[in-house]
C-alpha positions in Angstrom: 115.0 238.9 185.5 111.2 238.4 185.1 108.3 240.7 184.4 106.0 240.2 187.4 102.9 241.6 189.1 102.2 241.6 192.9 98.6 241.8 194.1 98.2 242.8 197.7 100.5 245.2 199.6 99.8 244.5 203.2 102.4 243.9 205.9 103.6 240.8 204.1 103.0 241.7 200.4 104.6 245.1 200.4 108.1 244.0 201.6 107.9 240.8 199.5 107.2 242.9 196.4 110.0 245.2 197.5 112.5 242.4 197.5 111.5 241.4 194.0 112.2 244.9 192.8 115.5 245.0 194.6 116.5 241.8 192.8 116.0 243.5 189.5 112.6 242.1 188.5 110.2 244.5 186.6 107.3 244.8 189.1 103.8 246.1 188.6 101.7 246.2 191.8 98.0 246.3 192.6 96.3 247.1 195.9 92.6 247.7 196.7 93.6 251.0 198.2 95.4 252.7 195.3 97.3 255.1 197.6 99.2 252.1 199.0 100.2 251.1 195.5 101.3 254.6 194.6 103.4 254.9 197.8 105.0 251.5 197.0 106.0 252.7 193.5 107.4 255.9 194.9 109.6 253.9 197.3 110.5 251.0 195.0 110.0 252.0 191.4 108.0 249.9 189.0 104.3 250.7 188.2 100.9 250.5 189.8 97.7 249.3 188.2 94.0 250.0 188.8 92.8 246.3 188.6 94.4 242.9 189.0 93.7 242.3 185.3 95.7 245.4 184.3 98.5 244.4 186.7 98.7 240.9 185.3 98.7 241.9 181.6 101.9 240.8 179.9 103.5 239.4 183.1 105.4 236.1 183.3 104.5 235.6 186.9 101.7 237.1 189.0 102.2 236.9 192.8 99.4 237.5 195.3 99.2 237.8 199.1 95.7 238.7 200.2 93.4 238.0 203.2 91.4 234.8 202.6 89.7 232.6 200.1 87.1 235.1 199.0 89.8 237.9 198.6 91.8 235.5 196.5 89.0 234.6 194.2 88.3 238.4 193.8 91.7 239.1 192.5 91.9 236.0 190.3 88.5 235.5 188.7 86.0 237.7 186.9 86.3 240.4 184.3 88.8 242.4 186.3 90.6 239.4 187.8 94.2 238.6 187.0 93.4 235.5 185.0 91.5 237.6 182.5 94.7 239.6 181.7 97.4 236.8 181.9 99.0 235.5 178.8 98.9 231.8 178.0 101.6 229.9 179.9 101.9 232.6 182.6 102.0 231.5 186.3 99.9 232.7 189.2 101.7 232.2 192.6 99.5 232.6 195.6 101.1 233.4 198.9 97.8 233.8 200.8 97.2 231.4 203.6 94.0 230.0 202.3 92.2 226.6 202.0 93.5 223.7 200.0 90.1 223.6 198.4 90.4 227.1 196.9 94.0 226.2 195.7 92.7 223.2 193.8 89.7 225.2 192.5 92.0 228.0 191.1 94.5 225.5 189.8 91.8 223.8 187.8 90.6 227.2 186.5 94.1 228.1 185.5 94.6 224.8 183.6 91.3 225.4 181.7 92.6 228.9 180.7 96.0 227.7 179.6 97.6 229.2 182.7 99.5 227.7 185.6 98.9 228.0 189.4 101.1 227.4 192.4 99.8 227.6 196.0 102.7 229.0 198.1 101.8 230.1 201.6 104.6 231.4 203.7 105.9 231.2 207.3 108.1 233.8 209.0 105.8 236.6 209.7 106.3 240.3 209.1 109.9 240.2 210.1 110.6 237.3 207.7 109.0 239.3 204.9 110.9 242.4 205.7 114.2 240.5 205.9 113.7 238.4 202.8 113.8 235.3 205.0 110.5 233.6 204.6 109.9 229.8 204.3 107.6 229.0 201.3 105.6 225.8 201.1 104.4 225.1 197.5 101.8 223.0 195.7 101.7 222.4 192.0 103.6 220.6 189.2 107.3 220.4 189.2 107.9 222.1 185.9 105.9 225.1 186.8 107.5 225.3 190.2 111.0 225.3 188.6 110.0 228.4 186.6 109.1 230.5 189.6 111.5 229.3 192.3 114.2 231.8 191.4 111.8 234.7 191.8 110.4 233.3 195.0 113.9 233.1 196.5 114.0 236.9 196.2 112.2 237.1 199.5 112.7 233.6 200.9 115.4 231.7 202.8 113.8 228.4 201.8 111.2 227.2 199.3 110.1 223.7 198.5 107.6 221.9 196.4 105.5 219.7 198.7 103.3 217.9 196.2 100.4 218.6 193.9 98.0 221.5 194.0 96.9 222.2 197.6 99.9 220.6 199.2 101.5 224.0 200.1 98.3 225.0 201.9 98.2 221.7 203.7 101.8 222.1 204.8 101.1 225.5 206.2 98.3 224.0 208.2 100.8 221.5 209.7 103.0 224.5 210.5 100.2 226.4 212.3 99.1 223.3 214.3 102.7 223.0 215.6 102.9 226.7 216.5 99.6 226.8 218.3 100.5 224.1 220.8 104.1 225.3 221.2 103.0 228.9 222.0 100.5 227.7 224.6 103.1 225.5 226.2 105.6 228.3 226.3 103.0 230.6 227.8 102.2 228.1 230.6 105.9 227.5 231.2 106.6 231.3 231.7 103.5 231.8 233.7 104.4 228.9 236.0 108.0 230.2 236.4 106.8 233.6 237.3 104.4 232.3 239.9 107.3 230.3 241.3 109.4 233.4 241.8 112.1 232.4 239.3 114.2 234.7 237.2 112.5 234.1 233.9 115.2 235.4 231.7 117.7 233.2 233.4 115.3 230.2 233.1 114.8 230.8 229.4 118.5 231.2 228.8 119.3 227.8 230.3 116.3 225.8 229.0 116.7 227.2 225.4 119.9 225.3 225.2 118.2 222.0 225.7 115.3 220.0 224.3 112.8 222.7 225.2 114.5 225.2 222.9 112.5 226.7 219.9 112.3 229.7 217.6 109.4 230.9 219.7 111.4 230.7 222.9 114.4 232.4 221.4 112.5 235.2 219.7 109.4 235.7 221.9 110.2 234.3 225.4 111.6 237.6 226.8 108.9 239.7 225.2 106.2 237.4 226.5 107.7 237.8 230.0 107.6 241.6 229.5 104.0 241.6 228.3 105.0 243.0 224.8 102.9 241.7 221.9 103.5 244.0 219.0 105.5 241.8 216.6 103.5 241.3 213.5 101.4 238.1 213.1 98.1 239.0 214.7 95.8 236.9 216.8 92.9 237.5 214.4 95.0 236.2 211.5 96.0 233.1 213.5 92.3 232.4 214.2 91.6 232.6 210.5 94.3 230.1 209.8 93.2 227.8 212.7 89.6 228.0 211.3 90.8 226.8 207.9 92.8 223.9 209.3 90.2 222.8 211.8 87.7 222.6 208.9 90.2 220.6 206.9 90.7 218.3 209.9 86.9 217.7 210.0 87.1 216.7 206.3 90.1 214.4 206.5 89.3 212.9 209.9 92.3 214.3 211.7 91.9 214.6 215.5 93.1 218.1 216.7 91.9 218.5 220.3 94.8 220.7 221.4 94.6 223.0 218.4 90.9 223.4 218.8 91.4 224.3 222.5 94.1 226.9 221.6 91.8 228.4 219.1 89.3 229.0 221.9 92.2 230.5 224.0 92.9 232.9 221.2 89.2 233.8 221.2 89.6 234.8 224.8 92.5 237.0 223.8 90.3 238.7 221.2 87.7 239.3 223.9 90.4 241.0 225.9 90.9 243.5 223.1 94.0 241.6 221.7 92.9 240.8 218.2 95.8 242.7 216.8 98.3 241.5 219.4 100.8 238.9 218.0 100.3 235.2 218.7 102.6 235.1 221.7 99.9 237.0 223.6 98.4 233.7 224.7 100.2 234.3 228.0 98.0 237.4 228.6 94.9 235.3 229.3 96.8 233.4 232.0 97.9 236.6 233.7 94.8 238.7 233.5 
């Protein structure tokens, strides 16, 4: 078992760190709100630290799951950042959904300091984190990834190295592009079926067995039909992700017209007061 730190105890980070502790890893946690860190230690054991640097000191692996590029830089860099406390050869594993640009930046900084960096965004949402069933998409070198994969599998059902630094973030962008179009299509399908007077649960049951079937249909179709949107991954977080990938698309020349349109639809949901509703709430703007 490894000595590890976990930085960021939000709805994703807290259960992910919990699974590391359950698997027998020696876990030190850091959170900007110290009370959350203390509560986590009370529930899971381990230790809490006052700064990322303190949490990272002497650890083999430092995990992080924070909000965005700037949050990530704040826990990695500077006098109180994790890199200032990490021992030579230690690995920083970032589970934040961030830009490929910041992944490459922090990887280069880690190399210069004699450290290692893996960008490792996740898919599966709050339920996946709580159930230890996340999918993890990683970028970095193969030797470093091999060192951290066993610990990652404490909270994952699948993990894969996708290529060099930044490749994990780019793969997560592909994931979000696919989800955005799929949820909008499912929203329109349910909306159409309801307006046509069909029994939507019966419709979903039969079409989920064919080519239209998907994780979203199986797990969110009935709740979308019922107008229930309290299932973890919030609209405002999705808009952050879509903003990152649309910016990357402008850089690499990718054409993403449907994704850009769905981003605007999510903006409409935010204007309806649904910023904290989960992403399946796209149907709400069709039925307002």
